[in-house]
C-alpha positions in Angstrom: 0.0 0.0 0.0 1.3 3.4 -1.0 1.5 5.7 2.0 3.5 8.6 0.6 3.6 10.3 -2.8 6.7 12.3 -3.8 6.0 15.0 -6.4 8.7 16.6 -8.5 8.1 20.3 -9.2 9.5 21.6 -12.5 8.1 19.9 -15.6 5.8 17.7 -13.4 3.6 20.2 -11.5 5.0 23.4 -13.0 4.9 24.2 -16.7 8.3 26.1 -17.0 10.6 27.1 -19.8 13.7 26.2 -17.8 16.2 27.8 -20.1 14.3 31.1 -20.0 13.9 31.0 -16.3 17.6 30.3 -15.7 18.6 33.1 -18.0 16.5 35.5 -15.9 17.8 34.0 -12.7 21.5 34.3 -13.5 21.1 37.8 -15.0 19.3 39.2 -12.0 21.4 37.5 -9.3 24.6 38.7 -11.0 23.2 42.2 -11.1 22.3 42.0 -7.4 25.8 40.8 -6.4 27.5 43.2 -8.8 29.8 44.6 -6.1 31.1 41.1 -5.3 31.3 39.1 -8.5 32.6 39.3 -12.1 29.5 39.3 -14.3 31.4 37.7 -17.2 32.3 34.5 -15.2 29.4 34.5 -12.7 27.2 32.0 -14.5 30.0 29.5 -15.0 31.2 29.8 -11.4 27.7 29.5 -9.9 27.1 26.4 -12.0 30.3 25.0 -10.7 29.2 25.5 -7.1 25.9 23.9 -7.9 27.5 20.9 -9.5 29.7 20.4 -6.4 26.6 20.4 -4.3 24.8 17.9 -6.6 27.7 15.5 -6.5 28.2 15.7 -2.7 28.0 12.4 -0.8 29.0 13.7 2.7 26.0 13.0 5.0 27.5 15.4 7.5 27.0 18.5 5.4 23.8 20.0 4.2 23.5 21.0 0.5 23.7 24.6 1.6 26.9 24.1 3.5 28.5 22.3 0.5 27.4 25.1 -1.8 28.7 27.9 0.5 32.1 26.2 0.8 32.6 26.2 -2.9 30.9 29.6 -3.4 33.6 31.3 -1.4 36.4 29.8 -3.5 35.6 32.3 -6.2 34.1 35.1 -4.2 36.9 36.8 -2.2 34.6 38.6 0.2 33.5 37.9 3.8 30.3 35.8 4.2 28.7 38.4 6.5 29.1 41.0 3.8 27.9 38.9 0.8 25.2 36.6 2.2 22.7 39.3 3.2 22.6 40.3 -0.4 21.9 36.7 -1.4 19.0 36.5 1.2 17.7 39.9 -0.1 17.7 38.6 -3.7 15.6 35.6 -2.8 13.2 37.7 -0.8 12.7 40.6 -3.1 14.0 39.9 -6.6 13.4 36.2 -7.1 9.6 36.6 -6.9 9.7 38.8 -10.0 11.2 36.0 -12.2 8.0 34.1 -12.8 7.5 35.0 -16.4 5.0 32.6 -17.9 5.6 29.9 -15.3 2.3 28.3 -14.2 1.0 24.9 -13.1 -0.2 22.4 -15.6 -4.0 22.4 -16.0 -4.6 19.1 -14.2 -2.6 20.0 -11.1 -5.6 21.3 -9.0 -7.6 18.1 -9.6 -4.7 15.8 -9.0 -3.8 17.6 -5.7 -7.4 17.4 -4.5 -7.5 13.7 -5.2 -4.2 13.1 -3.4 -5.4 15.1 -0.4 -8.6 13.0 -0.3 -6.5 9.9 -0.5 -4.8 10.7 2.7 -1.3 10.3 1.4 1.7 11.9 2.9 2.8 14.4 0.2 6.4 15.5 -0.4 7.4 18.2 -2.8 10.4 16.3 -4.0 12.1 19.1 -6.0 15.8 18.9 -6.4 17.1 20.6 -3.3 19.5 23.1 -4.9 17.5 26.2 -3.9 16.7 27.8 -0.5 13.2 27.1 0.9 12.0 30.7 0.3 12.8 30.3 -3.5 10.9 27.1 -3.6 7.9 28.6 -1.8 7.9 31.4 -4.4 7.8 28.8 -7.2 5.0 26.9 -5.5 3.1 30.2 -5.3 3.5 30.7 -9.1 1.8 27.3 -9.5 -0.9 27.8 -7.0 0.4 25.1 -4.7 -0.3 25.2 -1.0 2.7 24.4 1.1 0.4 23.1 3.9 -0.5 20.2 1.6 3.1 18.8 2.0 4.6 17.2 5.0 8.1 17.9 3.5 9.5 20.3 1.0 13.0 19.4 0.1 15.3 22.4 0.1 19.1 22.9 0.4 18.9 23.9 4.0 17.7 20.5 5.2 18.8 17.9 2.7 22.2 16.3 2.4 21.9 14.9 -1.1 20.5 15.9 -4.5 18.9 14.1 -7.4 19.9 11.8 -9.0 21.6 10.3 -6.0 19.4 7.4 -4.6 20.5 8.6 -1.1 18.3 11.7 -1.7 15.2 9.4 -1.9 16.3 7.3 1.1 16.8 10.5 3.1 13.2 11.7 2.2 11.8 8.3 3.3 13.6 8.6 6.6 12.4 12.2 7.2 8.8 11.3 6.7 9.1 7.9 8.4 7.7 5.9 5.5 9.6 2.8 4.1 10.8 3.4 0.5 8.7 0.4 -0.6 5.6 2.4 0.5 6.6 5.5 -1.4 5.7 6.5 -5.0 8.0 9.0 -6.8 6.2 11.0 -9.5 8.4 12.9 -12.0 9.0 13.8 -15.6 12.7 13.0 -15.8 13.8 9.3 -15.9 17.4 10.0 -15.0 16.7 12.4 -12.1 13.4 11.1 -10.8 12.6 7.5 -11.8 15.9 5.6 -12.0 17.4 6.7 -8.7 14.0 6.4 -6.9 13.7 2.8 -8.1 17.3 2.1 -6.9 16.2 3.4 -3.5 13.3 0.8 -3.5 10.4 3.2 -4.3 7.6 2.7 -6.7 7.7 5.2 -9.6 5.4 7.0 -12.1 6.9 8.8 -15.1 4.9 11.8 -16.2 4.7 12.3 -19.9 2.0 14.7 -21.2 2.5 13.4 -24.8 0.9 10.1 -24.0 -2.8 9.7 -24.7 -3.6 7.4 -21.7 -2.1 5.5 -18.8 0.6 3.0 -19.8 0.5 0.9 -16.7 3.0 -1.7 -17.9 5.7 0.9 -18.2 4.5 2.9 -15.2 4.0 6.1 -17.0 1.2 8.5 -18.2 -0.1 12.0 -18.0 -0.2 13.6 -14.6 -4.0 13.0 -14.7 -3.3 9.3 -15.0 -1.5 9.3 -11.6 -4.9 8.8 -9.8 -6.0 5.7 -11.6 -2.4 4.4 -11.4 -2.5 4.7 -7.6 -5.8 2.8 -7.6 -4.1 0.0 -9.6 -1.3 -0.2 -7.1 -3.7 -0.4 -4.2 -5.6 -3.2 -6.0 -2.4 -5.0 -6.7 -1.4 -4.8 -3.1 -4.7 -6.1 -1.9 -4.5 -9.0 -4.3 -1.0 -9.9 -3.1 -2.2 -9.8 0.5 
């Protein structure tokens, strides 16, 4: 029986042109940190810090701690001088980056059905952003943070996708065995493959399909609800 449903954000719940969003993000953050960074190399350097965070396997350091360590290898200024500007950016500038980002049309219906089903819900977005940035993105999609027992952010998580340890950490935080979790996402490499390695059930979201493909565990977001019913029936039959 599935007790928890983990939902990816970008491309699964949020309809987002990621290239366009990242262009706006890097441009505005570089402008906001203009007194501390070289705009010409800022994007490359920030990506490098992000990649170090994604590859981290040290359970003793949060993603934020790993990011900050590398961040200051290319920013020769004190943390107490720079970081208030970073916090200010996410509080005041980041909310203006929405552009045409919105939720997919079926999201309200699916969320209502999941709430009715009594599942523990996790917003399983890759935890490379601070919580307040994720909350802003949720707001763009009309998602209620109170619907989720866990929102994975870089302050609390110690691993990133596609590391299977990320999914095991989520299962531990919500106190649900991986075998009773269902990961829902639109990217096989980042969402499906590592979640399966962690022992979770999976559902690959593909809006190009016309109906549920239960044999390959994939379908439109709308098909998630009947797929959960199939899993429940299968569990009952096995019992």
